[in-house]
mmCIF file of the N, C-alpha and C atoms, coordinates in Angstrom:
data_MODEL
# 
_entry.id   MODEL 
# 
loop_
_atom_site.group_PDB 
_atom_site.id 
_atom_site.type_symbol 
_atom_site.label_atom_id 
_atom_site.label_alt_id 
_atom_site.label_comp_id 
_atom_site.label_asym_id 
_atom_site.label_entity_id 
_atom_site.label_seq_id 
_atom_site.pdbx_PDB_ins_code 
_atom_site.Cartn_x 
_atom_site.Cartn_y 
_atom_site.Cartn_z 
_atom_site.occupancy 
_atom_site.B_iso_or_equiv 
_atom_site.pdbx_formal_charge 
_atom_site.auth_seq_id 
_atom_site.auth_comp_id 
_atom_site.auth_asym_id 
_atom_site.auth_atom_id 
_atom_site.pdbx_PDB_model_num 
ATOM 1   N N  . UNK A 1 1  ? 56.096 133.204 54.039 1.00 0.00 ? 1  UNK A N  1 
ATOM 2   C CA . UNK A 1 1  ? 57.439 132.663 54.096 1.00 0.00 ? 1  UNK A CA 1 
ATOM 3   C C  . UNK A 1 1  ? 57.367 131.225 54.621 1.00 0.00 ? 1  UNK A C  1 
ATOM 4   N N  . UNK A 1 2  ? 58.022 130.290 53.955 1.00 0.00 ? 2  UNK A N  1 
ATOM 5   C CA . UNK A 1 2  ? 58.044 128.895 54.392 1.00 0.00 ? 2  UNK A CA 1 
ATOM 6   C C  . UNK A 1 2  ? 59.029 128.714 55.545 1.00 0.00 ? 2  UNK A C  1 
ATOM 7   N N  . UNK A 1 3  ? 58.616 127.956 56.547 1.00 0.00 ? 3  UNK A N  1 
ATOM 8   C CA . UNK A 1 3  ? 59.474 127.690 57.703 1.00 0.00 ? 3  UNK A CA 1 
ATOM 9   C C  . UNK A 1 3  ? 60.272 126.408 57.464 1.00 0.00 ? 3  UNK A C  1 
ATOM 10  N N  . UNK A 1 4  ? 61.589 126.479 57.744 1.00 0.00 ? 4  UNK A N  1 
ATOM 11  C CA . UNK A 1 4  ? 62.503 125.363 57.510 1.00 0.00 ? 4  UNK A CA 1 
ATOM 12  C C  . UNK A 1 4  ? 63.188 124.971 58.812 1.00 0.00 ? 4  UNK A C  1 
ATOM 13  N N  . UNK A 1 5  ? 63.288 123.665 59.052 1.00 0.00 ? 5  UNK A N  1 
ATOM 14  C CA . UNK A 1 5  ? 64.117 123.144 60.140 1.00 0.00 ? 5  UNK A CA 1 
ATOM 15  C C  . UNK A 1 5  ? 65.216 122.303 59.501 1.00 0.00 ? 5  UNK A C  1 
ATOM 16  N N  . UNK A 1 6  ? 66.448 122.492 59.970 1.00 0.00 ? 6  UNK A N  1 
ATOM 17  C CA . UNK A 1 6  ? 67.599 121.721 59.508 1.00 0.00 ? 6  UNK A CA 1 
ATOM 18  C C  . UNK A 1 6  ? 68.015 120.795 60.641 1.00 0.00 ? 6  UNK A C  1 
ATOM 19  N N  . UNK A 1 7  ? 68.165 119.493 60.342 1.00 0.00 ? 7  UNK A N  1 
ATOM 20  C CA . UNK A 1 7  ? 68.538 118.526 61.378 1.00 0.00 ? 7  UNK A CA 1 
ATOM 21  C C  . UNK A 1 7  ? 69.674 117.636 60.876 1.00 0.00 ? 7  UNK A C  1 
ATOM 22  N N  . UNK A 1 8  ? 70.733 117.588 61.641 1.00 0.00 ? 8  UNK A N  1 
ATOM 23  C CA . UNK A 1 8  ? 71.864 116.703 61.354 1.00 0.00 ? 8  UNK A CA 1 
ATOM 24  C C  . UNK A 1 8  ? 72.632 116.550 62.652 1.00 0.00 ? 8  UNK A C  1 
ATOM 25  N N  . UNK A 1 9  ? 73.187 115.346 62.879 1.00 0.00 ? 9  UNK A N  1 
ATOM 26  C CA . UNK A 1 9  ? 73.907 115.133 64.127 1.00 0.00 ? 9  UNK A CA 1 
ATOM 27  C C  . UNK A 1 9  ? 75.290 115.796 64.130 1.00 0.00 ? 9  UNK A C  1 
ATOM 28  N N  . UNK A 1 10 ? 75.662 116.398 63.019 1.00 0.00 ? 10 UNK A N  1 
ATOM 29  C CA . UNK A 1 10 ? 76.910 117.165 62.967 1.00 0.00 ? 10 UNK A CA 1 
ATOM 30  C C  . UNK A 1 10 ? 76.564 118.647 62.866 1.00 0.00 ? 10 UNK A C  1 
ATOM 31  N N  . UNK A 1 11 ? 76.889 119.377 63.908 1.00 0.00 ? 11 UNK A N  1 
ATOM 32  C CA . UNK A 1 11 ? 76.553 120.805 63.983 1.00 0.00 ? 11 UNK A CA 1 
ATOM 33  C C  . UNK A 1 11 ? 77.089 121.586 62.783 1.00 0.00 ? 11 UNK A C  1 
ATOM 34  N N  . UNK A 1 12 ? 78.301 121.255 62.349 1.00 0.00 ? 12 UNK A N  1 
ATOM 35  C CA . UNK A 1 12 ? 78.884 121.975 61.218 1.00 0.00 ? 12 UNK A CA 1 
ATOM 36  C C  . UNK A 1 12 ? 78.086 121.786 59.935 1.00 0.00 ? 12 UNK A C  1 
ATOM 37  N N  . UNK A 1 13 ? 77.507 120.608 59.749 1.00 0.00 ? 13 UNK A N  1 
ATOM 38  C CA . UNK A 1 13 ? 76.669 120.366 58.569 1.00 0.00 ? 13 UNK A CA 1 
ATOM 39  C C  . UNK A 1 13 ? 75.424 121.249 58.627 1.00 0.00 ? 13 UNK A C  1 
ATOM 40  N N  . UNK A 1 14 ? 74.811 121.338 59.788 1.00 0.00 ? 14 UNK A N  1 
ATOM 41  C CA . UNK A 1 14 ? 73.647 122.228 59.951 1.00 0.00 ? 14 UNK A CA 1 
ATOM 42  C C  . UNK A 1 14 ? 74.006 123.657 59.575 1.00 0.00 ? 14 UNK A C  1 
ATOM 43  N N  . UNK A 1 15 ? 75.107 124.119 60.090 1.00 0.00 ? 15 UNK A N  1 
ATOM 44  C CA . UNK A 1 15 ? 75.528 125.499 59.800 1.00 0.00 ? 15 UNK A CA 1 
ATOM 45  C C  . UNK A 1 15 ? 75.857 125.690 58.328 1.00 0.00 ? 15 UNK A C  1 
ATOM 46  N N  . UNK A 1 16 ? 76.477 124.683 57.716 1.00 0.00 ? 16 UNK A N  1 
ATOM 47  C CA . UNK A 1 16 ? 76.808 124.758 56.296 1.00 0.00 ? 16 UNK A CA 1 
ATOM 48  C C  . UNK A 1 16 ? 75.544 124.861 55.454 1.00 0.00 ? 16 UNK A C  1 
ATOM 49  N N  . UNK A 1 17 ? 74.569 124.030 55.724 1.00 0.00 ? 17 UNK A N  1 
ATOM 50  C CA . UNK A 1 17 ? 73.303 124.075 54.984 1.00 0.00 ? 17 UNK A CA 1 
ATOM 51  C C  . UNK A 1 17 ? 72.638 125.429 55.177 1.00 0.00 ? 17 UNK A C  1 
ATOM 52  N N  . UNK A 1 18 ? 72.661 125.929 56.390 1.00 0.00 ? 18 UNK A N  1 
ATOM 53  C CA . UNK A 1 18 ? 72.050 127.232 56.672 1.00 0.00 ? 18 UNK A CA 1 
ATOM 54  C C  . UNK A 1 18 ? 72.768 128.351 55.913 1.00 0.00 ? 18 UNK A C  1 
ATOM 55  N N  . UNK A 1 19 ? 74.085 128.268 55.822 1.00 0.00 ? 19 UNK A N  1 
ATOM 56  C CA . UNK A 1 19 ? 74.886 129.322 55.206 1.00 0.00 ? 19 UNK A CA 1 
ATOM 57  C C  . UNK A 1 19 ? 74.839 129.294 53.680 1.00 0.00 ? 19 UNK A C  1 
ATOM 58  N N  . UNK A 1 20 ? 74.772 128.118 53.093 1.00 0.00 ? 20 UNK A N  1 
ATOM 59  C CA . UNK A 1 20 ? 74.884 128.003 51.636 1.00 0.00 ? 20 UNK A CA 1 
ATOM 60  C C  . UNK A 1 20 ? 73.674 128.494 50.856 1.00 0.00 ? 20 UNK A C  1 
ATOM 61  N N  . UNK A 1 21 ? 72.529 128.480 51.443 1.00 0.00 ? 21 UNK A N  1 
ATOM 62  C CA . UNK A 1 21 ? 71.320 128.893 50.719 1.00 0.00 ? 21 UNK A CA 1 
ATOM 63  C C  . UNK A 1 21 ? 70.974 130.346 51.015 1.00 0.00 ? 21 UNK A C  1 
ATOM 64  N N  . UNK A 1 22 ? 70.431 131.009 50.013 1.00 0.00 ? 22 UNK A N  1 
ATOM 65  C CA . UNK A 1 22 ? 69.895 132.351 50.201 1.00 0.00 ? 22 UNK A CA 1 
ATOM 66  C C  . UNK A 1 22 ? 68.408 132.186 50.512 1.00 0.00 ? 22 UNK A C  1 
ATOM 67  N N  . UNK A 1 23 ? 68.128 131.918 51.780 1.00 0.00 ? 23 UNK A N  1 
ATOM 68  C CA . UNK A 1 23 ? 66.782 131.558 52.202 1.00 0.00 ? 23 UNK A CA 1 
ATOM 69  C C  . UNK A 1 23 ? 65.749 132.626 51.875 1.00 0.00 ? 23 UNK A C  1 
ATOM 70  N N  . UNK A 1 24 ? 66.112 133.893 52.063 1.00 0.00 ? 24 UNK A N  1 
ATOM 71  C CA . UNK A 1 24 ? 65.154 134.978 51.789 1.00 0.00 ? 24 UNK A CA 1 
ATOM 72  C C  . UNK A 1 24 ? 64.714 134.982 50.333 1.00 0.00 ? 24 UNK A C  1 
ATOM 73  N N  . UNK A 1 25 ? 65.664 134.812 49.409 1.00 0.00 ? 25 UNK A N  1 
ATOM 74  C CA . UNK A 1 25 ? 65.302 134.846 47.995 1.00 0.00 ? 25 UNK A CA 1 
ATOM 75  C C  . UNK A 1 25 ? 64.449 133.643 47.599 1.00 0.00 ? 25 UNK A C  1 
ATOM 76  N N  . UNK A 1 26 ? 64.508 132.572 48.395 1.00 0.00 ? 26 UNK A N  1 
ATOM 77  C CA . UNK A 1 26 ? 63.700 131.383 48.147 1.00 0.00 ? 26 UNK A CA 1 
ATOM 78  C C  . UNK A 1 26 ? 62.326 131.459 48.827 1.00 0.00 ? 26 UNK A C  1 
ATOM 79  N N  . UNK A 1 27 ? 62.133 132.530 49.591 1.00 0.00 ? 27 UNK A N  1 
ATOM 80  C CA . UNK A 1 27 ? 60.872 132.665 50.315 1.00 0.00 ? 27 UNK A CA 1 
ATOM 81  C C  . UNK A 1 27 ? 60.811 131.757 51.529 1.00 0.00 ? 27 UNK A C  1 
ATOM 82  N N  . UNK A 1 28 ? 61.991 131.493 52.114 1.00 0.00 ? 28 UNK A N  1 
ATOM 83  C CA . UNK A 1 28 ? 62.078 130.571 53.246 1.00 0.00 ? 28 UNK A CA 1 
ATOM 84  C C  . UNK A 1 28 ? 62.858 131.196 54.390 1.00 0.00 ? 28 UNK A C  1 
ATOM 85  N N  . UNK A 1 29 ? 62.596 130.648 55.579 1.00 0.00 ? 29 UNK A N  1 
ATOM 86  C CA . UNK A 1 29 ? 63.284 131.102 56.785 1.00 0.00 ? 29 UNK A CA 1 
ATOM 87  C C  . UNK A 1 29 ? 63.644 129.880 57.624 1.00 0.00 ? 29 UNK A C  1 
ATOM 88  N N  . UNK A 1 30 ? 64.922 129.772 58.013 1.00 0.00 ? 30 UNK A N  1 
ATOM 89  C CA . UNK A 1 30 ? 65.335 128.691 58.909 1.00 0.00 ? 30 UNK A CA 1 
ATOM 90  C C  . UNK A 1 30 ? 64.897 129.084 60.312 1.00 0.00 ? 30 UNK A C  1 
ATOM 91  N N  . UNK A 1 31 ? 63.951 128.324 60.865 1.00 0.00 ? 31 UNK A N  1 
ATOM 92  C CA . UNK A 1 31 ? 63.398 128.662 62.173 1.00 0.00 ? 31 UNK A CA 1 
ATOM 93  C C  . UNK A 1 31 ? 64.067 127.893 63.303 1.00 0.00 ? 31 UNK A C  1 
ATOM 94  N N  . UNK A 1 32 ? 64.786 126.797 62.958 1.00 0.00 ? 32 UNK A N  1 
ATOM 95  C CA . UNK A 1 32 ? 65.454 126.017 64.004 1.00 0.00 ? 32 UNK A CA 1 
ATOM 96  C C  . UNK A 1 32 ? 66.425 125.029 63.377 1.00 0.00 ? 32 UNK A C  1 
ATOM 97  N N  . UNK A 1 33 ? 67.372 124.585 64.219 1.00 0.00 ? 33 UNK A N  1 
ATOM 98  C CA . UNK A 1 33 ? 68.297 123.527 63.840 1.00 0.00 ? 33 UNK A CA 1 
ATOM 99  C C  . UNK A 1 33 ? 68.335 122.506 64.969 1.00 0.00 ? 33 UNK A C  1 
ATOM 100 N N  . UNK A 1 34 ? 68.415 121.230 64.594 1.00 0.00 ? 34 UNK A N  1 
ATOM 101 C CA . UNK A 1 34 ? 68.446 120.146 65.578 1.00 0.00 ? 34 UNK A CA 1 
ATOM 102 C C  . UNK A 1 34 ? 69.701 119.314 65.369 1.00 0.00 ? 34 UNK A C  1 
ATOM 103 N N  . UNK A 1 35 ? 70.234 118.796 66.479 1.00 0.00 ? 35 UNK A N  1 
ATOM 104 C CA . UNK A 1 35 ? 71.456 117.997 66.411 1.00 0.00 ? 35 UNK A CA 1 
ATOM 105 C C  . UNK A 1 35 ? 71.208 116.508 66.616 1.00 0.00 ? 35 UNK A C  1 
ATOM 106 N N  . UNK A 1 36 ? 69.953 116.106 66.753 1.00 0.00 ? 36 UNK A N  1 
ATOM 107 C CA . UNK A 1 36 ? 69.632 114.683 66.840 1.00 0.00 ? 36 UNK A CA 1 
ATOM 108 C C  . UNK A 1 36 ? 68.154 114.495 66.504 1.00 0.00 ? 36 UNK A C  1 
ATOM 109 N N  . UNK A 1 37 ? 67.783 113.225 66.340 1.00 0.00 ? 37 UNK A N  1 
ATOM 110 C CA . UNK A 1 37 ? 66.423 112.922 65.916 1.00 0.00 ? 37 UNK A CA 1 
ATOM 111 C C  . UNK A 1 37 ? 65.347 113.316 66.905 1.00 0.00 ? 37 UNK A C  1 
ATOM 112 N N  . UNK A 1 38 ? 65.610 113.124 68.188 1.00 0.00 ? 38 UNK A N  1 
ATOM 113 C CA . UNK A 1 38 ? 64.604 113.499 69.192 1.00 0.00 ? 38 UNK A CA 1 
ATOM 114 C C  . UNK A 1 38 ? 64.369 114.996 69.210 1.00 0.00 ? 38 UNK A C  1 
ATOM 115 N N  . UNK A 1 39 ? 65.447 115.749 69.112 1.00 0.00 ? 39 UNK A N  1 
ATOM 116 C CA . UNK A 1 39 ? 65.317 117.208 69.069 1.00 0.00 ? 39 UNK A CA 1 
ATOM 117 C C  . UNK A 1 39 ? 64.568 117.633 67.802 1.00 0.00 ? 39 UNK A C  1 
ATOM 118 N N  . UNK A 1 40 ? 64.856 116.976 66.681 1.00 0.00 ? 40 UNK A N  1 
ATOM 119 C CA . UNK A 1 40 ? 64.156 117.288 65.433 1.00 0.00 ? 40 UNK A CA 1 
ATOM 120 C C  . UNK A 1 40 ? 62.658 117.014 65.572 1.00 0.00 ? 40 UNK A C  1 
ATOM 121 N N  . UNK A 1 41 ? 62.318 115.887 66.168 1.00 0.00 ? 41 UNK A N  1 
ATOM 122 C CA . UNK A 1 41 ? 60.912 115.546 66.358 1.00 0.00 ? 41 UNK A CA 1 
ATOM 123 C C  . UNK A 1 41 ? 60.211 116.573 67.242 1.00 0.00 ? 41 UNK A C  1 
ATOM 124 N N  . UNK A 1 42 ? 60.854 116.969 68.326 1.00 0.00 ? 42 UNK A N  1 
ATOM 125 C CA . UNK A 1 42 ? 60.270 117.985 69.211 1.00 0.00 ? 42 UNK A CA 1 
ATOM 126 C C  . UNK A 1 42 ? 60.069 119.307 68.475 1.00 0.00 ? 42 UNK A C  1 
ATOM 127 N N  . UNK A 1 43 ? 61.047 119.683 67.650 1.00 0.00 ? 43 UNK A N  1 
ATOM 128 C CA . UNK A 1 43 ? 60.937 120.938 66.909 1.00 0.00 ? 43 UNK A CA 1 
ATOM 129 C C  . UNK A 1 43 ? 59.831 120.871 65.855 1.00 0.00 ? 43 UNK A C  1 
ATOM 130 N N  . UNK A 1 44 ? 59.697 119.727 65.199 1.00 0.00 ? 44 UNK A N  1 
ATOM 131 C CA . UNK A 1 44 ? 58.615 119.560 64.225 1.00 0.00 ? 44 UNK A CA 1 
ATOM 132 C C  . UNK A 1 44 ? 57.270 119.704 64.923 1.00 0.00 ? 44 UNK A C  1 
ATOM 133 N N  . UNK A 1 45 ? 57.150 119.115 66.105 1.00 0.00 ? 45 UNK A N  1 
ATOM 134 C CA . UNK A 1 45 ? 55.887 119.182 66.844 1.00 0.00 ? 45 UNK A CA 1 
ATOM 135 C C  . UNK A 1 45 ? 55.583 120.591 67.337 1.00 0.00 ? 45 UNK A C  1 
ATOM 136 N N  . UNK A 1 46 ? 56.606 121.335 67.723 1.00 0.00 ? 46 UNK A N  1 
ATOM 137 C CA . UNK A 1 46 ? 56.362 122.665 68.287 1.00 0.00 ? 46 UNK A CA 1 
ATOM 138 C C  . UNK A 1 46 ? 56.385 123.796 67.256 1.00 0.00 ? 46 UNK A C  1 
ATOM 139 N N  . UNK A 1 47 ? 57.200 123.676 66.221 1.00 0.00 ? 47 UNK A N  1 
ATOM 140 C CA . UNK A 1 47 ? 57.352 124.756 65.240 1.00 0.00 ? 47 UNK A CA 1 
ATOM 141 C C  . UNK A 1 47 ? 56.538 124.567 63.968 1.00 0.00 ? 47 UNK A C  1 
ATOM 142 N N  . UNK A 1 48 ? 56.069 123.352 63.693 1.00 0.00 ? 48 UNK A N  1 
ATOM 143 C CA . UNK A 1 48 ? 55.251 123.060 62.512 1.00 0.00 ? 48 UNK A CA 1 
ATOM 144 C C  . UNK A 1 48 ? 55.879 123.610 61.222 1.00 0.00 ? 48 UNK A C  1 
ATOM 145 N N  . UNK A 1 49 ? 57.084 123.143 60.880 1.00 0.00 ? 49 UNK A N  1 
ATOM 146 C CA . UNK A 1 49 ? 57.751 123.663 59.681 1.00 0.00 ? 49 UNK A CA 1 
ATOM 147 C C  . UNK A 1 49 ? 57.070 123.175 58.401 1.00 0.00 ? 49 UNK A C  1 
ATOM 148 N N  . UNK A 1 50 ? 57.317 123.902 57.337 1.00 0.00 ? 50 UNK A N  1 
ATOM 149 C CA . UNK A 1 50 ? 56.847 123.483 56.022 1.00 0.00 ? 50 UNK A CA 1 
ATOM 150 C C  . UNK A 1 50 ? 57.840 122.513 55.386 1.00 0.00 ? 50 UNK A C  1 
ATOM 151 N N  . UNK A 1 51 ? 59.126 122.672 55.745 1.00 0.00 ? 51 UNK A N  1 
ATOM 152 C CA . UNK A 1 51 ? 60.197 121.852 55.176 1.00 0.00 ? 51 UNK A CA 1 
ATOM 153 C C  . UNK A 1 51 ? 61.128 121.396 56.291 1.00 0.00 ? 51 UNK A C  1 
ATOM 154 N N  . UNK A 1 52 ? 61.490 120.120 56.253 1.00 0.00 ? 52 UNK A N  1 
ATOM 155 C CA . UNK A 1 52 ? 62.485 119.570 57.168 1.00 0.00 ? 52 UNK A CA 1 
ATOM 156 C C  . UNK A 1 52 ? 63.622 119.014 56.324 1.00 0.00 ? 52 UNK A C  1 
ATOM 157 N N  . UNK A 1 53 ? 64.816 119.549 56.528 1.00 0.00 ? 53 UNK A N  1 
ATOM 158 C CA . UNK A 1 53 ? 66.015 119.057 55.839 1.00 0.00 ? 53 UNK A CA 1 
ATOM 159 C C  . UNK A 1 53 ? 66.797 118.265 56.871 1.00 0.00 ? 53 UNK A C  1 
ATOM 160 N N  . UNK A 1 54 ? 67.014 116.978 56.593 1.00 0.00 ? 54 UNK A N  1 
ATOM 161 C CA . UNK A 1 54 ? 67.628 116.137 57.605 1.00 0.00 ? 54 UNK A CA 1 
ATOM 162 C C  . UNK A 1 54 ? 68.503 115.045 57.014 1.00 0.00 ? 54 UNK A C  1 
ATOM 163 N N  . UNK A 1 55 ? 69.428 114.600 57.836 1.00 0.00 ? 55 UNK A N  1 
ATOM 164 C CA . UNK A 1 55 ? 70.233 113.422 57.550 1.00 0.00 ? 55 UNK A CA 1 
ATOM 165 C C  . UNK A 1 55 ? 69.327 112.218 57.798 1.00 0.00 ? 55 UNK A C  1 
ATOM 166 N N  . UNK A 1 56 ? 69.296 111.275 56.909 1.00 0.00 ? 56 UNK A N  1 
ATOM 167 C CA . UNK A 1 56 ? 68.407 110.124 57.052 1.00 0.00 ? 56 UNK A CA 1 
ATOM 168 C C  . UNK A 1 56 ? 68.792 109.240 58.237 1.00 0.00 ? 56 UNK A C  1 
ATOM 169 N N  . UNK A 1 57 ? 70.063 109.278 58.648 1.00 0.00 ? 57 UNK A N  1 
ATOM 170 C CA . UNK A 1 57 ? 70.513 108.489 59.798 1.00 0.00 ? 57 UNK A CA 1 
ATOM 171 C C  . UNK A 1 57 ? 71.045 109.432 60.855 1.00 0.00 ? 57 UNK A C  1 
ATOM 172 N N  . UNK A 1 58 ? 70.150 109.890 61.686 1.00 0.00 ? 58 UNK A N  1 
ATOM 173 C CA . UNK A 1 58 ? 70.551 110.806 62.741 1.00 0.00 ? 58 UNK A CA 1 
ATOM 174 C C  . UNK A 1 58 ? 70.497 110.094 64.089 1.00 0.00 ? 58 UNK A C  1 
ATOM 175 N N  . UNK A 1 59 ? 71.219 110.611 65.055 1.00 0.00 ? 59 UNK A N  1 
ATOM 176 C CA . UNK A 1 59 ? 71.333 109.956 66.356 1.00 0.00 ? 59 UNK A CA 1 
ATOM 177 C C  . UNK A 1 59 ? 70.071 110.106 67.191 1.00 0.00 ? 59 UNK A C  1 
ATOM 178 N N  . UNK A 1 60 ? 69.996 109.268 68.229 1.00 0.00 ? 60 UNK A N  1 
ATOM 179 C CA . UNK A 1 60 ? 68.973 109.288 69.269 1.00 0.00 ? 60 UNK A CA 1 
ATOM 180 C C  . UNK A 1 60 ? 67.610 108.799 68.813 1.00 0.00 ? 60 UNK A C  1 
ATOM 181 N N  . UNK A 1 61 ? 67.565 108.084 67.728 1.00 0.00 ? 61 UNK A N  1 
ATOM 182 C CA . UNK A 1 61 ? 66.378 107.317 67.369 1.00 0.00 ? 61 UNK A CA 1 
ATOM 183 C C  . UNK A 1 61 ? 66.923 105.967 66.954 1.00 0.00 ? 61 UNK A C  1 
ATOM 184 N N  . UNK A 1 62 ? 66.474 104.904 67.612 1.00 0.00 ? 62 UNK A N  1 
ATOM 185 C CA . UNK A 1 62 ? 67.103 103.594 67.444 1.00 0.00 ? 62 UNK A CA 1 
ATOM 186 C C  . UNK A 1 62 ? 67.104 103.108 66.000 1.00 0.00 ? 62 UNK A C  1 
ATOM 187 N N  . UNK A 1 63 ? 66.024 103.276 65.285 1.00 0.00 ? 63 UNK A N  1 
ATOM 188 C CA . UNK A 1 63 ? 65.986 102.935 63.866 1.00 0.00 ? 63 UNK A CA 1 
ATOM 189 C C  . UNK A 1 63 ? 65.707 104.240 63.139 1.00 0.00 ? 63 UNK A C  1 
ATOM 190 N N  . UNK A 1 64 ? 66.756 104.945 62.759 1.00 0.00 ? 64 UNK A N  1 
ATOM 191 C CA . UNK A 1 64 ? 66.590 106.316 62.264 1.00 0.00 ? 64 UNK A CA 1 
ATOM 192 C C  . UNK A 1 64 ? 65.523 106.470 61.194 1.00 0.00 ? 64 UNK A C  1 
ATOM 193 N N  . UNK A 1 65 ? 64.569 107.311 61.485 1.00 0.00 ? 65 UNK A N  1 
ATOM 194 C CA . UNK A 1 65 ? 63.544 107.743 60.558 1.00 0.00 ? 65 UNK A CA 1 
ATOM 195 C C  . UNK A 1 65 ? 62.795 106.596 59.901 1.00 0.00 ? 65 UNK A C  1 
ATOM 196 N N  . UNK A 1 66 ? 62.661 105.483 60.626 1.00 0.00 ? 66 UNK A N  1 
ATOM 197 C CA . UNK A 1 66 ? 61.884 104.368 60.104 1.00 0.00 ? 66 UNK A CA 1 
ATOM 198 C C  . UNK A 1 66 ? 60.481 104.431 60.699 1.00 0.00 ? 66 UNK A C  1 
ATOM 199 N N  . UNK A 1 67 ? 59.597 103.621 60.180 1.00 0.00 ? 67 UNK A N  1 
ATOM 200 C CA . UNK A 1 67 ? 58.235 103.592 60.705 1.00 0.00 ? 67 UNK A CA 1 
ATOM 201 C C  . UNK A 1 67 ? 58.223 103.286 62.196 1.00 0.00 ? 67 UNK A C  1 
ATOM 202 N N  . UNK A 1 68 ? 59.116 102.399 62.650 1.00 0.00 ? 68 UNK A N  1 
ATOM 203 C CA . UNK A 1 68 ? 59.098 102.031 64.062 1.00 0.00 ? 68 UNK A CA 1 
ATOM 204 C C  . UNK A 1 68 ? 59.614 103.145 64.963 1.00 0.00 ? 68 UNK A C  1 
ATOM 205 N N  . UNK A 1 69 ? 60.297 104.113 64.407 1.00 0.00 ? 69 UNK A N  1 
ATOM 206 C CA . UNK A 1 69 ? 60.812 105.201 65.241 1.00 0.00 ? 69 UNK A CA 1 
ATOM 207 C C  . UNK A 1 69 ? 59.723 106.182 65.628 1.00 0.00 ? 69 UNK A C  1 
ATOM 208 N N  . UNK A 1 70 ? 58.647 106.192 64.870 1.00 0.00 ? 70 UNK A N  1 
ATOM 209 C CA . UNK A 1 70 ? 57.601 107.165 65.137 1.00 0.00 ? 70 UNK A CA 1 
ATOM 210 C C  . UNK A 1 70 ? 57.821 108.469 64.414 1.00 0.00 ? 70 UNK A C  1 
ATOM 211 N N  . UNK A 1 71 ? 59.014 108.713 63.931 1.00 0.00 ? 71 UNK A N  1 
ATOM 212 C CA . UNK A 1 71 ? 59.309 109.995 63.293 1.00 0.00 ? 71 UNK A CA 1 
ATOM 213 C C  . UNK A 1 71 ? 58.543 110.140 61.992 1.00 0.00 ? 71 UNK A C  1 
ATOM 214 N N  . UNK A 1 72 ? 58.679 109.175 61.092 1.00 0.00 ? 72 UNK A N  1 
ATOM 215 C CA . UNK A 1 72 ? 57.953 109.301 59.831 1.00 0.00 ? 72 UNK A CA 1 
ATOM 216 C C  . UNK A 1 72 ? 56.462 109.133 60.041 1.00 0.00 ? 72 UNK A C  1 
ATOM 217 N N  . UNK A 1 73 ? 56.074 108.316 61.001 1.00 0.00 ? 73 UNK A N  1 
ATOM 218 C CA . UNK A 1 73 ? 54.644 108.184 61.288 1.00 0.00 ? 73 UNK A CA 1 
ATOM 219 C C  . UNK A 1 73 ? 54.074 109.526 61.698 1.00 0.00 ? 73 UNK A C  1 
ATOM 220 N N  . UNK A 1 74 ? 54.776 110.228 62.555 1.00 0.00 ? 74 UNK A N  1 
ATOM 221 C CA . UNK A 1 74 ? 54.311 111.538 63.019 1.00 0.00 ? 74 UNK A CA 1 
ATOM 222 C C  . UNK A 1 74 ? 54.276 112.537 61.866 1.00 0.00 ? 74 UNK A C  1 
ATOM 223 N N  . UNK A 1 75 ? 55.351 112.601 61.090 1.00 0.00 ? 75 UNK A N  1 
ATOM 224 C CA . UNK A 1 75 ? 55.398 113.600 60.028 1.00 0.00 ? 75 UNK A CA 1 
ATOM 225 C C  . UNK A 1 75 ? 54.413 113.286 58.919 1.00 0.00 ? 75 UNK A C  1 
ATOM 226 N N  . UNK A 1 76 ? 54.141 112.007 58.653 1.00 0.00 ? 76 UNK A N  1 
ATOM 227 C CA . UNK A 1 76 ? 53.135 111.663 57.651 1.00 0.00 ? 76 UNK A CA 1 
ATOM 228 C C  . UNK A 1 76 ? 51.770 112.179 58.076 1.00 0.00 ? 76 UNK A C  1 
ATOM 229 N N  . UNK A 1 77 ? 51.498 112.133 59.359 1.00 0.00 ? 77 UNK A N  1 
ATOM 230 C CA . UNK A 1 77 ? 50.218 112.626 59.855 1.00 0.00 ? 77 UNK A CA 1 
ATOM 231 C C  . UNK A 1 77 ? 50.127 114.133 59.689 1.00 0.00 ? 77 UNK A C  1 
ATOM 232 N N  . UNK A 1 78 ? 51.235 114.794 59.614 1.00 0.00 ? 78 UNK A N  1 
ATOM 233 C CA . UNK A 1 78 ? 51.251 116.247 59.540 1.00 0.00 ? 78 UNK A CA 1 
ATOM 234 C C  . UNK A 1 78 ? 51.216 116.757 58.112 1.00 0.00 ? 78 UNK A C  1 
ATOM 235 N N  . UNK A 1 79 ? 51.642 116.461 57.147 1.00 0.00 ? 79 UNK A N  1 
ATOM 236 C CA . UNK A 1 79 ? 51.554 116.961 55.787 1.00 0.00 ? 79 UNK A CA 1 
ATOM 237 C C  . UNK A 1 79 ? 52.878 116.935 55.060 1.00 0.00 ? 79 UNK A C  1 
ATOM 238 N N  . UNK A 1 80 ? 53.886 116.279 55.617 1.00 0.00 ? 80 UNK A N  1 
ATOM 239 C CA . UNK A 1 80 ? 55.170 116.231 54.946 1.00 0.00 ? 80 UNK A CA 1 
ATOM 240 C C  . UNK A 1 80 ? 55.171 115.240 53.807 1.00 0.00 ? 80 UNK A C  1 
ATOM 241 N N  . UNK A 1 81 ? 55.812 115.618 52.727 1.00 0.00 ? 81 UNK A N  1 
ATOM 242 C CA . UNK A 1 81 ? 56.105 114.681 51.653 1.00 0.00 ? 81 UNK A CA 1 
ATOM 243 C C  . UNK A 1 81 ? 57.511 114.154 51.902 1.00 0.00 ? 81 UNK A C  1 
ATOM 244 N N  . UNK A 1 82 ? 57.916 113.142 51.169 1.00 0.00 ? 82 UNK A N  1 
ATOM 245 C CA . UNK A 1 82 ? 59.256 112.578 51.353 1.00 0.00 ? 82 UNK A CA 1 
ATOM 246 C C  . UNK A 1 82 ? 60.016 112.631 50.045 1.00 0.00 ? 82 UNK A C  1 
ATOM 247 N N  . UNK A 1 83 ? 61.227 113.113 50.107 1.00 0.00 ? 83 UNK A N  1 
ATOM 248 C CA . UNK A 1 83 ? 62.076 113.218 48.929 1.00 0.00 ? 83 UNK A CA 1 
ATOM 249 C C  . UNK A 1 83 ? 63.414 112.594 49.244 1.00 0.00 ? 83 UNK A C  1 
ATOM 250 N N  . UNK A 1 84 ? 63.953 111.823 48.319 1.00 0.00 ? 84 UNK A N  1 
ATOM 251 C CA . UNK A 1 84 ? 65.280 111.231 48.487 1.00 0.00 ? 84 UNK A CA 1 
ATOM 252 C C  . UNK A 1 84 ? 66.215 111.804 47.455 1.00 0.00 ? 84 UNK A C  1 
# 
């Protein structure tokens, strides 16, 4: 089963994404949700998800998801691909 983390600074969006998909039929499991970029980064480091679904501009990272934020640098080192 693929592990999924959902990250968005709006809690309702996280819940909506979690609710709209039939994760089991896709062979996936939502293992965590984050409400800001720092929390998402911590969860990626601790939970090692296969998929991260996120808002490209999330709070608590000064330049959201840019190279200077460390977020994409960290995830690139881990095995994530990037899709827009």
